[in-house]
C-alpha positions as CSV (number, residue, x, y, z in Angstrom):
1,K,157.8,-21.7,63.2
2,L,157.1,-19.2,61.0
3,L,159.8,-18.2,58.4
4,P,160.4,-14.5,56.9
5,D,159.5,-14.0,53.2
6,Q,163.2,-14.3,52.3
7,Y,165.8,-15.7,54.2
8,L,169.2,-17.8,53.8
9,V,169.2,-21.5,54.7
10,I,172.4,-22.9,56.5
11,S,172.4,-26.8,57.1
12,N,174.5,-29.9,57.8
13,H,175.0,-31.7,54.7
14,Q,174.9,-35.8,54.1
15,S,173.7,-36.7,50.7
16,I,173.5,-35.3,47.1
17,L,169.6,-36.0,47.6
18,D,169.6,-32.9,50.5
19,I,169.3,-30.8,47.8
20,V,166.2,-32.5,46.5
21,A,164.5,-33.0,50.1
22,Y,164.9,-29.2,50.7
23,M,163.0,-28.4,47.7
24,C,160.2,-30.7,49.1
25,F,160.6,-29.5,52.9
26,L,160.8,-26.0,52.4
27,K,159.7,-23.7,49.3
28,G,160.8,-25.6,46.4
29,D,160.8,-23.8,43.2
30,D,162.3,-20.5,44.8
31,M,165.0,-22.3,46.7
32,K,168.4,-21.9,44.8
33,F,171.5,-23.8,46.1
34,M,175.4,-23.1,46.2
35,A,177.1,-26.2,45.0
36,K,180.4,-27.2,44.1
37,Y,181.2,-27.4,40.3
38,E,181.5,-31.3,40.3
39,L,178.0,-31.5,41.0
40,I,176.9,-30.1,37.5
41,N,177.9,-33.1,35.6
42,H,176.8,-37.0,35.9
43,I,174.3,-37.0,38.6
44,P,170.9,-37.6,37.6
45,L,168.4,-35.1,38.4
46,V,170.7,-32.8,40.6
47,S,173.1,-31.8,37.5
48,V,170.3,-31.1,35.1
49,M,168.5,-28.9,38.1
50,L,172.1,-27.1,39.1
51,K,172.5,-26.3,35.4
52,T,169.1,-24.8,34.5
53,G,168.3,-22.5,37.7
54,D,169.9,-19.7,38.9
55,H,172.3,-21.6,41.3
56,C,175.7,-20.6,42.7
57,I,178.2,-23.1,41.0
58,V,181.7,-22.5,42.9
59,K,184.8,-24.1,41.6
60,R,186.4,-24.6,45.0
61,K,190.2,-25.6,43.8
62,N,192.3,-23.0,42.5
63,S,189.8,-20.1,41.8
64,P,189.1,-18.1,44.9
65,S,188.2,-15.3,43.0
66,Q,185.8,-17.2,40.5
67,A,184.4,-18.4,43.9
68,M,183.8,-15.0,45.1
69,K,182.4,-13.3,42.1
70,A,180.0,-16.4,41.8
71,I,178.6,-15.9,45.3
72,D,178.4,-11.8,44.6
73,K,176.4,-12.7,41.4
74,F,174.2,-15.5,43.3
75,A,173.1,-13.0,46.0
76,N,172.4,-10.3,43.9
77,K,170.0,-12.8,41.9
78,V,168.7,-14.2,45.0
79,K,167.6,-10.7,46.3
80,E,166.4,-9.5,43.1
81,N,164.3,-12.8,42.4
82,A,162.9,-13.3,46.0
83,Y,164.8,-16.7,45.9
84,I,165.5,-18.9,49.0
85,P,169.3,-19.8,49.2
86,V,170.6,-22.9,50.8
87,I,174.3,-22.9,51.6
88,F,176.0,-26.3,53.4
89,P,178.8,-24.7,55.3
90,E,180.7,-28.1,55.7
91,G,181.3,-27.6,51.9
92,T,180.7,-31.5,51.4
93,R,178.5,-34.5,52.6
94,S,179.3,-36.3,55.3
95,K,179.4,-39.8,54.4
96,D,178.8,-41.0,58.1
97,G,176.5,-38.4,59.2
98,R,178.8,-37.1,61.7
99,L,178.8,-33.2,61.6
100,Q,182.1,-31.7,60.0
101,T,184.0,-28.2,60.2
102,F,181.4,-25.4,59.2
103,Y,183.6,-23.0,56.7
104,S,182.7,-19.2,57.1
105,A,184.0,-17.9,53.8
106,G,180.8,-18.7,51.4
107,V,178.3,-17.8,54.3
108,R,180.2,-14.4,54.9
109,R,180.4,-13.4,51.5
110,F,176.9,-13.9,50.7
111,L,175.7,-12.1,53.7
112,N,178.0,-9.1,53.2
113,T,176.5,-8.8,49.6
114,Q,172.9,-9.6,50.8
115,A,172.0,-9.5,54.3
116,M,169.1,-11.3,55.4
117,P,167.7,-13.4,58.1
118,V,169.3,-17.1,58.5
119,A,167.3,-20.2,59.0
120,V,169.5,-22.9,60.7
121,C,168.0,-26.5,59.5
122,A,169.1,-29.8,60.4
123,L,168.7,-33.0,58.6
124,D,169.6,-36.6,59.2
125,G,169.5,-40.0,57.6
126,G,170.7,-38.7,54.3
127,Y,174.1,-40.3,54.7
128,K,172.3,-43.8,54.7
129,I,170.5,-43.1,51.4
130,S,172.5,-44.4,48.0
131,S,170.0,-44.5,45.6
132,L,166.7,-42.5,44.6
133,S,164.5,-45.5,45.6
134,A,166.1,-45.4,49.3
135,F,165.7,-41.7,49.3
136,I,161.5,-42.0,48.6
137,R,161.4,-44.7,51.2
138,G,163.4,-42.1,53.6
139,I,160.9,-39.1,52.8
140,K,157.8,-41.4,53.5
141,G,159.3,-43.1,56.7
142,E,161.5,-41.9,59.5
143,G,164.7,-42.3,57.8
144,Y,165.2,-39.0,56.6
145,K,164.4,-36.1,59.3
146,M,164.7,-32.3,58.8
147,K,163.6,-29.5,61.0
148,V,164.1,-25.7,61.2
149,L,165.7,-24.9,64.5
150,K,166.3,-21.2,64.7
151,V,166.1,-18.3,62.6
152,F,168.5,-15.6,63.4
153,P,167.8,-11.7,62.5
154,P,170.7,-10.7,59.7
155,P,174.1,-11.0,61.0
156,T,176.1,-7.6,59.5
157,T,179.4,-7.9,61.2
158,K,182.0,-10.3,60.8
159,E,181.8,-11.1,64.5
160,E,178.0,-11.5,64.3
161,Q,178.3,-13.7,61.2
162,L,181.0,-15.9,62.8
163,Q,179.1,-16.5,66.4
164,M,175.9,-17.2,64.5
165,L,177.5,-20.0,62.8
166,E,179.3,-21.4,65.6
167,Q,176.0,-21.3,67.5
168,A,174.1,-23.1,64.3
169,K,176.8,-25.9,64.4
170,D,175.8,-26.5,68.0
171,L,172.3,-26.2,67.5
172,I,172.5,-29.0,64.7
173,D,175.0,-31.0,66.8
174,A,172.4,-30.8,69.5
175,Q,169.7,-31.8,67.2
176,L,171.4,-35.0,65.8
177,K,172.2,-36.1,69.2
178,E,168.3,-35.9,70.0
179,W,167.2,-37.7,67.2
180,R,169.8,-40.4,67.4
181,G,169.2,-40.9,71.3
182,R,172.6,-39.8,72.5
């Protein structure tokens, strides 16, 4: 599928290494991630990357105003620098590969600040990877799968945003079932 020049990626989330996988799978250097504050320390490779780029670091607990300001600033930097933003609406990784609840607040806040097309992507296999060497084996083999499922036009109203997120979750769920033979 052809992707527009600039778009928001939303995806399910299974591993801290999903960030590295997306940088390999899509537009690498231009990709910027929304991540929880806890990830900026003590995680080899990922922490350094999150601290040194224009990524969105959100304190999820006890700080909704910080989160909203961080998302607004991130959205403006994305537009200004033609970045490709990535948001995992589950909010945290799935340790068993099962799709979790999609939370709309971060995605909606971003799209309200910078409307852009939304690329829905699915990934699978990350929850089985617990080390960098396992990640490398997964990327080379069939263990780590990634796919762009659909590109939505920019959803501008709350209803369009919520409907897009619901459809995105359904598309990802169907892809996971297909990959797993269910």
